[in-house]
Biopython code that builds the backbone (N, CA, C, O; Angstrom):
import numpy as np
from Bio.PDB.StructureBuilder import StructureBuilder

atoms = [
    (1, "MET", "N", (8.367, -5.299, -2.674)),
    (1, "MET", "CA", (7.678, -5.872, -1.213)),
    (1, "MET", "C", (7.105, -4.241, -0.564)),
    (1, "MET", "O", (7.664, -3.145, -0.581)),
    (2, "ASN", "N", (6.015, -4.592, -0.122)),
    (2, "ASN", "CA", (5.811, -1.958, 0.549)),
    (2, "ASN", "C", (5.072, -2.458, 1.775)),
    (2, "ASN", "O", (4.915, -3.649, 2.042)),
    (3, "ARG", "N", (4.507, -1.145, 2.700)),
    (3, "ARG", "CA", (4.210, -0.494, 4.038)),
    (3, "ARG", "C", (3.040, -0.527, 3.570)),
    (3, "ARG", "O", (2.345, 0.135, 4.340)),
    (4, "ILE", "N", (2.352, -0.974, 2.638)),
    (4, "ILE", "CA", (-0.023, -0.978, 3.187)),
    (4, "ILE", "C", (-0.335, -1.379, 4.343)),
    (4, "ILE", "O", (-1.175, -0.777, 5.011)),
    (5, "LYS", "N", (0.545, -2.910, 4.955)),
    (5, "LYS", "CA", (-0.107, -2.996, 5.313)),
    (5, "LYS", "C", (0.496, -2.170, 6.342)),
    (5, "LYS", "O", (0.059, -1.027, 6.210)),
    (6, "GLU", "N", (1.472, -2.270, 7.501)),
    (6, "GLU", "CA", (1.812, -1.466, 8.201)),
    (6, "GLU", "C", (1.099, 0.467, 8.424)),
    (6, "GLU", "O", (0.500, 1.072, 9.314)),
    (7, "VAL", "N", (1.494, 0.716, 7.390)),
    (7, "VAL", "CA", (0.762, 2.468, 6.817)),
    (7, "VAL", "C", (-0.853, 1.815, 7.460)),
    (7, "VAL", "O", (-0.807, 1.899, 8.687)),
    (8, "LEU", "N", (-1.883, 1.357, 7.104)),
    (8, "LEU", "CA", (-3.348, 0.943, 7.360)),
    (8, "LEU", "C", (-3.237, 0.946, 9.620)),
    (8, "LEU", "O", (-3.490, 1.779, 10.490)),
    (9, "GLU", "N", (-2.667, -0.659, 9.597)),
    (9, "GLU", "CA", (-2.436, 0.128, 10.565)),
    (9, "GLU", "C", (-2.177, 0.478, 12.044)),
    (9, "GLU", "O", (-2.428, 0.223, 13.222)),
    (10, "GLU", "N", (-1.265, 1.509, 10.853)),
    (10, "GLU", "CA", (-0.593, 3.045, 11.830)),
    (10, "GLU", "C", (-1.561, 3.696, 12.100)),
    (10, "GLU", "O", (-1.725, 4.012, 13.279)),
    (11, "LYS", "N", (-2.475, 4.090, 11.141)),
    (11, "LYS", "CA", (-3.461, 5.046, 11.673)),
    (11, "LYS", "C", (-4.668, 4.370, 12.061)),
    (11, "LYS", "O", (-5.581, 4.938, 12.660)),
    (12, "GLY", "N", (-4.678, 3.018, 11.683)),
    (12, "GLY", "CA", (-6.106, 2.827, 12.131)),
    (12, "GLY", "C", (-7.264, 2.654, 10.186)),
    (12, "GLY", "O", (-8.493, 2.731, 10.208)),
    (13, "ILE", "N", (-6.681, 2.496, 9.195)),
    (13, "ILE", "CA", (-8.276, 2.657, 8.610)),
    (13, "ILE", "C", (-8.218, 1.459, 8.050)),
    (13, "ILE", "O", (-7.055, 1.057, 8.037)),
    (14, "LYS", "N", (-9.002, 0.683, 7.561)),
    (14, "LYS", "CA", (-9.654, -0.566, 6.546)),
    (14, "LYS", "C", (-9.339, 0.133, 5.346)),
    (14, "LYS", "O", (-9.257, 1.253, 4.842)),
    (15, "GLN", "N", (-9.113, -1.911, 4.998)),
    (15, "GLN", "CA", (-9.065, -1.903, 3.615)),
    (15, "GLN", "C", (-10.062, -1.195, 2.085)),
    (15, "GLN", "O", (-9.956, -0.443, 1.116)),
    (16, "LYS", "N", (-11.064, -2.163, 2.840)),
    (16, "LYS", "CA", (-12.400, -1.120, 2.555)),
    (16, "LYS", "C", (-12.788, -0.082, 2.035)),
    (16, "LYS", "O", (-13.618, -0.082, 1.127)),
    (17, "TRP", "N", (-12.241, 1.008, 2.533)),
    (17, "TRP", "CA", (-12.132, 2.565, 2.383)),
    (17, "TRP", "C", (-11.108, 2.687, 1.314)),
    (17, "TRP", "O", (-11.308, 3.006, 0.142)),
    (18, "LEU", "N", (-10.033, 2.401, 1.861)),
    (18, "LEU", "CA", (-8.850, 2.798, 0.668)),
    (18, "LEU", "C", (-9.109, 1.780, -0.331)),
    (18, "LEU", "O", (-8.418, 1.692, -1.346)),
    (19, "ALA", "N", (-9.932, 1.126, -0.117)),
    (19, "ALA", "CA", (-10.684, 0.258, -1.595)),
    (19, "ALA", "C", (-11.646, 1.463, -2.436)),
    (19, "ALA", "O", (-11.617, 1.677, -3.648)),
    (20, "GLU", "N", (-12.493, 2.163, -1.409)),
    (20, "GLU", "CA", (-13.683, 2.769, -1.568)),
    (20, "GLU", "C", (-13.120, 3.646, -2.719)),
    (20, "GLU", "O", (-13.413, 3.657, -3.914)),
    (21, "LYS", "N", (-11.499, 4.970, -1.433)),
    (21, "LYS", "CA", (-11.408, 5.823, -1.897)),
    (21, "LYS", "C", (-9.928, 5.327, -3.674)),
    (21, "LYS", "O", (-9.574, 6.077, -4.583)),
    (22, "LEU", "N", (-9.679, 4.407, -3.509)),
    (22, "LEU", "CA", (-8.827, 4.482, -5.192)),
    (22, "LEU", "C", (-9.795, 4.287, -6.129)),
    (22, "LEU", "O", (-9.429, 4.509, -7.283)),
    (23, "GLY", "N", (-11.592, 3.731, -5.886)),
    (23, "GLY", "CA", (-11.564, 3.930, -7.106)),
    (23, "GLY", "C", (-11.255, 1.907, -7.608)),
    (23, "GLY", "O", (-11.498, 1.497, -8.743)),
    (24, "LYS", "N", (-10.467, 0.581, -5.966)),
    (24, "LYS", "CA", (-10.495, -0.814, -6.951)),
    (24, "LYS", "C", (-11.902, -1.908, -5.979)),
    (24, "LYS", "O", (-12.890, -1.745, -5.262)),
    (25, "SER", "N", (-11.251, -2.778, -6.481)),
    (25, "SER", "CA", (-11.684, -3.982, -5.748)),
    (25, "SER", "C", (-11.258, -4.245, -4.746)),
    (25, "SER", "O", (-10.064, -3.996, -4.582)),
    (26, "TYR", "N", (-12.088, -4.909, -3.540)),
    (26, "TYR", "CA", (-11.217, -4.787, -2.575)),
    (26, "TYR", "C", (-9.744, -5.966, -2.084)),
    (26, "TYR", "O", (-8.791, -5.907, -1.307)),
    (27, "ASN", "N", (-10.246, -6.862, -2.975)),
    (27, "ASN", "CA", (-9.310, -8.118, -3.542)),
    (27, "ASN", "C", (-8.099, -8.082, -3.993)),
    (27, "ASN", "O", (-7.103, -8.798, -3.889)),
    (28, "MET", "N", (-8.611, -6.249, -4.981)),
    (28, "MET", "CA", (-7.445, -5.992, -5.791)),
    (28, "MET", "C", (-6.078, -5.053, -4.652)),
    (28, "MET", "O", (-4.849, -5.022, -4.580)),
    (29, "VAL", "N", (-7.476, -4.302, -3.814)),
    (29, "VAL", "CA", (-6.269, -3.565, -2.502)),
    (29, "VAL", "C", (-5.229, -4.982, -1.789)),
    (29, "VAL", "O", (-4.034, -5.270, -1.710)),
    (30, "ASN", "N", (-6.374, -5.486, -1.433)),
    (30, "ASN", "CA", (-5.670, -6.878, -0.270)),
    (30, "ASN", "C", (-5.239, -7.886, -0.480)),
    (30, "ASN", "O", (-5.190, -8.885, 0.237)),
    (31, "GLY", "N", (-4.453, -7.498, -2.732)),
    (31, "GLY", "CA", (-3.412, -7.824, -2.930)),
    (31, "GLY", "C", (-2.358, -6.783, -3.046)),
    (31, "GLY", "O", (-1.406, -6.830, -3.825)),
    (32, "TYR", "N", (-2.499, -6.274, -2.588)),
    (32, "TYR", "CA", (-1.737, -4.956, -2.531)),
    (32, "TYR", "C", (-0.992, -5.051, -0.750)),
    (32, "TYR", "O", (0.120, -5.009, -0.222)),
    (33, "VAL", "N", (-2.104, -5.165, -0.444)),
    (33, "VAL", "CA", (-1.682, -5.657, 1.658)),
    (33, "VAL", "C", (-0.716, -6.745, 1.773)),
    (33, "VAL", "O", (0.444, -6.664, 2.178)),
    (34, "GLN", "N", (-1.310, -7.711, 1.388)),
    (34, "GLN", "CA", (-0.683, -8.846, 1.758)),
    (34, "GLN", "C", (0.459, -8.866, 0.731)),
    (34, "GLN", "O", (0.533, -10.046, 0.386)),
    (35, "ASN", "N", (1.676, -7.936, -0.137)),
    (35, "ASN", "CA", (2.110, -8.930, -0.798)),
    (35, "ASN", "C", (1.714, -9.371, -1.420)),
    (35, "ASN", "O", (1.340, -10.178, -0.569)),
    (36, "ARG", "N", (1.338, -9.726, -2.234)),
    (36, "ARG", "CA", (0.584, -11.013, -3.365)),
    (36, "ARG", "C", (0.804, -10.100, -4.363)),
    (36, "ARG", "O", (1.359, -11.055, -4.907)),
    (37, "GLN", "N", (0.971, -8.802, -5.487)),
    (37, "GLN", "CA", (1.248, -8.205, -5.887)),
    (37, "GLN", "C", (1.027, -6.462, -5.392)),
    (37, "GLN", "O", (0.342, -5.957, -4.503)),
    (38, "GLN", "N", (2.183, -5.727, -6.683)),
    (38, "GLN", "CA", (2.147, -4.742, -6.484)),
    (38, "GLN", "C", (1.693, -4.001, -7.255)),
    (38, "GLN", "O", (1.290, -4.354, -8.363)),
    (39, "PRO", "N", (1.667, -2.760, -6.798)),
    (39, "PRO", "CA", (0.516, -1.515, -7.063)),
    (39, "PRO", "C", (1.660, -0.915, -8.715)),
    (39, "PRO", "O", (2.692, -0.699, -9.350)),
    (40, "ARG", "N", (0.887, -0.946, -8.585)),
    (40, "ARG", "CA", (2.007, 0.090, -10.524)),
    (40, "ARG", "C", (2.009, 1.400, -9.469)),
    (40, "ARG", "O", (1.288, 1.730, -8.527)),
    (41, "LEU", "N", (3.536, 2.138, -10.307)),
    (41, "LEU", "CA", (3.629, 3.014, -9.442)),
    (41, "LEU", "C", (2.850, 4.393, -9.019)),
    (41, "LEU", "O", (3.192, 5.029, -8.022)),
    (42, "GLU", "N", (1.651, 4.839, -9.967)),
    (42, "GLU", "CA", (1.154, 5.243, -10.247)),
    (42, "GLU", "C", (-0.060, 5.597, -9.782)),
    (42, "GLU", "O", (-0.537, 6.729, -9.853)),
    (43, "VAL", "N", (-1.037, 3.767, -8.868)),
    (43, "VAL", "CA", (-1.264, 3.425, -7.941)),
    (43, "VAL", "C", (-0.106, 4.107, -6.432)),
    (43, "VAL", "O", (-0.266, 5.053, -5.660)),
    (44, "LEU", "N", (0.841, 3.227, -6.553)),
    (44, "LEU", "CA", (1.263, 3.834, -5.058)),
    (44, "LEU", "C", (1.312, 4.774, -5.003)),
    (44, "LEU", "O", (0.699, 5.178, -4.014)),
    (45, "TYR", "N", (1.999, 5.962, -5.887)),
    (45, "TYR", "CA", (1.643, 7.599, -4.735)),
    (45, "TYR", "C", (-0.307, 7.759, -4.918)),
    (45, "TYR", "O", (-0.816, 8.768, -4.430)),
    (46, "GLU", "N", (-0.840, 7.154, -5.327)),
    (46, "GLU", "CA", (-2.395, 7.561, -5.218)),
    (46, "GLU", "C", (-2.726, 7.380, -3.459)),
    (46, "GLU", "O", (-3.287, 7.975, -2.539)),
    (47, "ILE", "N", (-1.953, 6.124, -3.740)),
    (47, "ILE", "CA", (-2.560, 5.084, -1.741)),
    (47, "ILE", "C", (-1.716, 6.168, -0.596)),
    (47, "ILE", "O", (-2.310, 6.834, 0.251)),
    (48, "ALA", "N", (-0.465, 6.163, -0.763)),
    (48, "ALA", "CA", (0.637, 7.883, -0.631)),
    (48, "ALA", "C", (-0.335, 9.047, 0.090)),
    (48, "ALA", "O", (-0.559, 9.561, 1.186)),
    (49, "GLU", "N", (-0.816, 9.098, -1.549)),
    (49, "GLU", "CA", (-1.388, 11.108, -1.060)),
    (49, "GLU", "C", (-2.777, 10.228, -0.337)),
    (49, "GLU", "O", (-2.487, 9.983, 0.834)),
    (50, "ILE", "N", (-4.054, 9.742, -0.666)),
    (50, "ILE", "CA", (-5.087, 9.545, 0.402)),
    (50, "ILE", "C", (-4.274, 9.445, 1.573)),
    (50, "ILE", "O", (-3.883, 10.398, 2.248)),
    (51, "LEU", "N", (-4.007, 8.043, 1.805)),
    (51, "LEU", "CA", (-2.975, 7.795, 3.034)),
    (51, "LEU", "C", (-2.156, 9.543, 3.765)),
    (51, "LEU", "O", (-2.532, 9.988, 4.849)),
    (52, "GLY", "N", (-1.439, 10.012, 3.199)),
    (52, "GLY", "CA", (-1.011, 10.795, 3.627)),
    (52, "GLY", "C", (0.033, 10.345, 4.003)),
    (52, "GLY", "O", (0.218, 9.977, 5.163)),
    (53, "VAL", "N", (0.692, 10.308, 3.304)),
    (53, "VAL", "CA", (2.225, 9.458, 3.496)),
    (53, "VAL", "C", (2.885, 9.860, 2.785)),
    (53, "VAL", "O", (2.267, 10.378, 1.855)),
    (54, "SER", "N", (4.376, 9.940, 2.657)),
    (54, "SER", "CA", (4.760, 10.053, 0.467)),
    (54, "SER", "C", (5.117, 8.553, 0.409)),
    (54, "SER", "O", (5.365, 7.771, 1.328)),
    (55, "ALA", "N", (5.066, 8.330, -1.207)),
    (55, "ALA", "CA", (5.506, 6.952, -1.451)),
    (55, "ALA", "C", (7.069, 5.910, -1.505)),
    (55, "ALA", "O", (7.441, 4.874, -2.056)),
    (56, "LYS", "N", (7.713, 7.106, -0.417)),
    (56, "LYS", "CA", (8.514, 6.777, -0.382)),
    (56, "LYS", "C", (8.754, 5.824, 1.319)),
    (56, "LYS", "O", (9.510, 4.995, 1.825)),
    (57, "ASP", "N", (7.448, 6.702, 1.681)),
    (57, "ASP", "CA", (7.319, 5.689, 3.403)),
    (57, "ASP", "C", (6.193, 4.173, 3.168)),
    (57, "ASP", "O", (5.830, 3.653, 4.223)),
    (58, "LEU", "N", (5.752, 3.609, 2.028)),
    (58, "LEU", "CA", (5.061, 2.788, 1.258)),
    (58, "LEU", "C", (5.625, 1.882, 0.625)),
    (58, "LEU", "O", (5.138, 0.896, 0.072)),
    (59, "LEU", "N", (7.605, 2.528, 0.783)),
    (59, "LEU", "CA", (8.312, 0.775, 0.422)),
    (59, "LEU", "C", (8.712, 0.161, 1.452)),
    (59, "LEU", "O", (8.386, 0.360, 2.622)),
    (60, "ILE", "N", (9.608, -0.789, 0.918)),
    (60, "ILE", "CA", (10.243, -1.753, 2.037)),
    (60, "ILE", "C", (11.573, -1.429, 1.586)),
    (60, "ILE", "O", (11.700, -2.151, 0.596)),
    (61, "GLU", "N", (13.007, -0.545, 1.770)),
    (61, "GLU", "CA", (14.433, -1.499, 0.840)),
    (61, "GLU", "C", (15.009, -1.850, 0.767)),
    (61, "GLU", "O", (15.514, -1.805, 1.889)),
    (62, "LYS", "N", (15.703, -2.448, 0.082)),
    (62, "LYS", "CA", (15.448, -4.225, -0.242)),
    (62, "LYS", "C", (17.399, -4.340, 0.061)),
    (62, "LYS", "O", (18.449, -4.130, -0.547)),
    (63, "SER", "N", (17.014, -4.716, 1.131)),
    (63, "SER", "CA", (19.012, -5.545, 1.838)),
    (63, "SER", "C", (19.517, -5.635, 1.283)),
    (63, "SER", "O", (18.918, -5.322, 0.254)),
    (64, "ASN", "N", (20.728, -5.977, 0.993)),
    (64, "ASN", "CA", (21.639, -6.142, 0.337)),
    (64, "ASN", "C", (22.243, -7.401, 0.474)),
    (64, "ASN", "O", (23.055, -7.937, -0.280)),
    (65, "ASN", "N", (21.407, -8.106, 2.270)),
    (65, "ASN", "CA", (21.865, -8.895, 2.538)),
    (65, "ASN", "C", (20.721, -9.925, 1.918)),
    (65, "ASN", "O", (20.933, -11.136, 1.969)),
    (66, "ALA", "N", (19.466, -9.387, 1.312)),
    (66, "ALA", "CA", (18.876, -10.069, 1.355)),
    (66, "ALA", "C", (18.553, -11.598, -0.025)),
    (66, "ALA", "O", (18.508, -10.977, -1.087)),
    (67, "LYS", "N", (18.454, -12.323, -0.184)),
    (67, "LYS", "CA", (18.475, -13.899, -0.829)),
    (67, "LYS", "C", (17.001, -13.909, -1.953)),
    (67, "LYS", "O", (16.719, -14.922, -2.592)),
]
sb = StructureBuilder()
sb.init_structure("model")
sb.init_model(0)
sb.init_chain("A")
sb.init_seg("    ")
for serial, (resi, resn, name, xyz) in enumerate(atoms, 1):
    if name == "N":
        sb.init_residue(resn, " ", resi, " ")
    sb.init_atom(name, np.array(xyz, "f"), 0.0, 1.0, " ", f" {name:<3s}", serial, name[0])
structure = sb.get_structure()
């Protein structure tokens, strides 16, 4: 799970803009944002750099209570 959607909303950035910066399709980025698919680690770092956050800020820690 990732927090890409939350970070985009916090910064007022549109998915289309992020897709253009990444050189990926809107559908691919939308899959990341909706947590239907997860970006490769390299792509996650690229997203973090574009958004001006650390890669860790884009991740949701899995709690020990999660089932």
